[in-house]
N, C-alpha and C positions, 0 to 999 in steps of 0.2 A: 567229868559228860557220863550219862548212864551207857550200862552196857546195852548194846544193843542184844535183842531176840535174835536166837539163832533158829533159822529158819530151816536150814537143812536136818536136824535134830529130831525139826518138829514134825515135817515132811514125810521122814523116813518111817515114824512112830505111828503117825495117821495111816500112811500106807501102807505098814504092815498087818494091819486087821480091815483092810481093803480086799480084796481080792480074794392125760387127764384132763380136767378142765379148772386148771387154773390160767389165769388172768394173763394176757398178752403184753395188758401195761401196768406201771406198779408205779408208788407215790414215791419219789426221790428228794430227802431234804438237800437243796442245793442255798450254799454259801456264797455271797457277792462281795468283794469290796470296792469301795468306793472314793474316790477322792478327789478335791473339788474347794472352792473359793466361794462363798457367798458374800455380797456386799451391800450398801446404800441401806435401803429403806425396808430390805428384808431383814436385814441382822436387827434394827431395831424395832419388826414387828415380834420376830421371835423370840426377843427379848422381854418384851411388853407382855407377850401371850402368856412366858410360860416362866413360875417363879424359882427353878432348880436349874443350874447349869447342865444335870442329868438330863431333863428333859428340852433344855432349850439346843442341845447335842444332838438329840433325839430327833426333833422335829428341823435342824439343819442340814440334818442328814436324810428326811425323806424330802424336802426341799430339792437338795444336790439331785436326788434319785429321779424327782419329777424333772425338773429342767435337763437335765441330759438322757431319758428317754430310756433308763436303763432297767433290769428286772428289779420291781420292788421288793415289798417282804416286812417283814420284824424288823428293827434295828437291835443288834444284840451285843453291839460296842462301838462305841464311839470316842474319835480323840476331838479336841478343838484348838486350834491355835491362832496367833495371831502374829503377822509379822513384826508390828514392833517390839513384842516383847511380853506386851503388858497383859492384862486380864482380858483374854478374846470376847467376857460379856461386859467389860466396862464399858459405861454410857458413853465414854470420848473414842471409844474403837470400831470402826466405819464396815471393818474388814475381816471375816475369820475364816480359817480357813481348816476342812472338815477332814476328815478321813476317819471311814467307820468300815460297817460290815452289816449286811443284813442275811436275813436267812428266809427262803422260801421253800415251798411243796412243789414242786414240777412234777406233771404226768408226763412220764418218759418209757418209751416201748422195752419192751425184753431184750437183753441182749444176751450172749455168751460173755461166760469172766473169761479174758481171756486177756486180762493184764492193764498196763498201765493206759490212762485214758488223756489225754492232753488238757490243759487247759481251756476252757472256753471252748469242748469240743460237743457238736450238735450230732447227738445218734440217729442213725435213720430208725424212719417209722415204719417201714416192713417187719409183721409177725416174719417168726420161723416155721413155717409149716410141713419144710420139705428139706433130705439133706442137700439138696441145693442154695436154698436160701441158706444153712448152713455153716456152709462153706465161703460163702461168699461175705457173711457179717463178720465171722473169723478173719478172712483174709481183711477186709475193711478192717478191724481192730489193731494188727498190726502192723497193717501202715499207721494208723494213729498213734501209735507207742514209739514208732519211731520220733515224731514231731514229739512226742511228750517227755521222751531224753531228751532230744535238743533242746526243748525248751527247760529243760529241770539245768542242763549244762549250763545255759547260757543264764539262768540264776543264778546258780549257785558259783558262778566267776562272778558278775556282779556284786556278789556280797562276800566274795574271798574267804569260800569256802575250802579246804584241802583240795590239793593240785589231784590226788588222790581218788576224791571222791568224784569229782569233774572227768578224769580218763575214762572213769569206769561206768560215767553216763553215755559217754562217748560212745564205747565197747555196747554195750546196751544196745543203744540206736543201729550199730551198725548189726548187732543179732537179730535186731527185730524188723531190718532191711533181709535180713535171709531169712526169718521165717516170712515171711511177708511172699517172699518168693516161691516154696515150698507152697503153701497153703491157697495162693491164687495159681498156682500151675494145678489143683485139685480142683478148684470152681472153674477153671475154664475148662477142663475135664468134663465139668460136670453141665456147663453151657453156663452157667450163670453171670453174671454181668456183677462188678465190685461195686459197690457203691463209695464215693469218692469221699476224703477228708474233709472234711469243711470246720472250721475253729474262729471263736472270736479272737481279739489280737488279747495276748494273757498282760496281765500286771504282773509286777517281777518284784511286787516287796517281800521281804524276810516271811513275813507273817502269811501272807496270804501264800508263798511255793512252800508253808511247814503245813496249812491246812491242809493243801491240796494233795501233799505227800502221803499225810495220817491216812487219808482214804486210798488213794490210787496205788502208791508201794507197800503203805503196810500189811493192807486190808484186802485190797483187788489182786495186785499180782503177786504178792506171799500167796493169799490163796488157789488163783488161778497156777501157780507151779502145783500144787497139790491134783489140781485136778486134772492139769496135763499128765502127770503121773501114772494115775488113776488109768488113764486112755491107753502110754502104753504100757500097761500089762494086760488092758482088757479088751481094747480094739482090734477090729480086723489084723491080720498077721500086716499085711499090705499098707497099714496108716503104723503099726506103732513103731516103725524108727522115726519117722516123721514127728508124732508127739513124744517118743523119747528125747529128741533132741531140742525141740520145745521147750519140755519139763525140766530139762537138765539148765539152759541159758533162763528160765523162768527163774528157778529157782535161786541161780545168782541173782537177778533181776530186785524181784522181793526181799532179799536180803540185804540189796544198796537201798532199797525202802528204811530197812530196820537201819542201818548205815547212817542214812541222811537225814534222819528224825535224830538221832542218838546227838549228831550236831547239831543238827537248826534248834534244836529244843533248848540249848543250854543258850544261845545267842537271843532266847526271845526275853522280852518283859514277862512278868510273875502274869500278870492277865492274860497275855498272848500265852503262858502257856496252858493256864487253865480251859482256854478256848481249844485250843489244837487238842487239847485232851480229852474234851468235851467232842468232837468231831471223830476223834480216834473210836472213842467208846461205843458212839451210835453207828458207826458204821459197823464195828465189828456186832455189835445189837442185830444191826440190819441183817446179817450174814447169812444163817441158818433159814430163813425165812425164802430171801432171795435164790440163796444155792438152790434151796427144794422148786422154786417157779421156773428156775433157768433148765433144771432135771427134765422136769415133765414136758417140758418144750424141746428139748433136744431129738433129733431122731434116734431110732434102733442105728445098734450096729458103728458107733461113734466112740463108744468106750468108756461115756460118760456114766456117773452112778445114776442109782434109780433115786426118783424125791427122798426117800426116806435114809437112803445111804448118804445122798449128798446134806442131809440135813443133819444128819450125824456125824458125818465127819468135819461139817463147819463148826457142828456147838464142839466139837472136840479142839479145833484150832483154836477156838475163841478161849477155850478154859487153860489149852497150856500159854494162850500169848497172855494171857493175864495172870499166869502163875511164874514166867518166866521171870 
């Protein structure tokens, strides 16, 4: 098993050195998993139209997405199999099972980096213009994190992960319930409505769980802990206790993401590992830009770093993760 990143040490070193016109939306690279079956004349048409098995699988994936009306995009991985055990593209076979992943760019609203979002999460589209908006969005994201850890616990249980990892996920969900209550009380004090959490039903394949955890756990949750640590030091005195509690918990949650990553990566095929590593590298590469944009849109007096400092913190985080 790969040794996990030590987030506490990284956070300590980054925070030791701490203390606009940016767009309201950004383009996020989204990966979707698809599973299903194509059969009959469609199999024959795909087999005749494409000379290689790779192209056939990609075409079948696109057909599957069209048939189920799910989000499309470019096919980045695809597996084809037959119920009978024969070559799925053999002329005698009329039924092919497809498991594939597509990649697409989605225009999403800018929101604070406040931890792990659940699979299938629908980000509220309202922009953050005031402190009221900020508290409402953060309370929403804390609610969403409860769902995210419950999803992760269920997925890990389904795939026989170590019980200690499952128990830590459930404990993290309980932490997020407490965070939600704290931030919701601040939002209510400001007279704002917290958007409800809306998610699509998630798939629970081990590969899909690994992809999601790499982005939401290893990057978003981990860096959120560092931002909360900054707030605990810089925010107005009446908010520091809240952010200090959140920072401590989020550091543990971010570490959980890396510990899950260390276990789950060993359970995957070489091709799946490559895809997860690519997703992790992409999320890390995007982090400095997103951190600057979020900092530019966060109201004053909440303890967030300036866009310049947020960029520097994210860059250092990326560098320290890469060298761990």
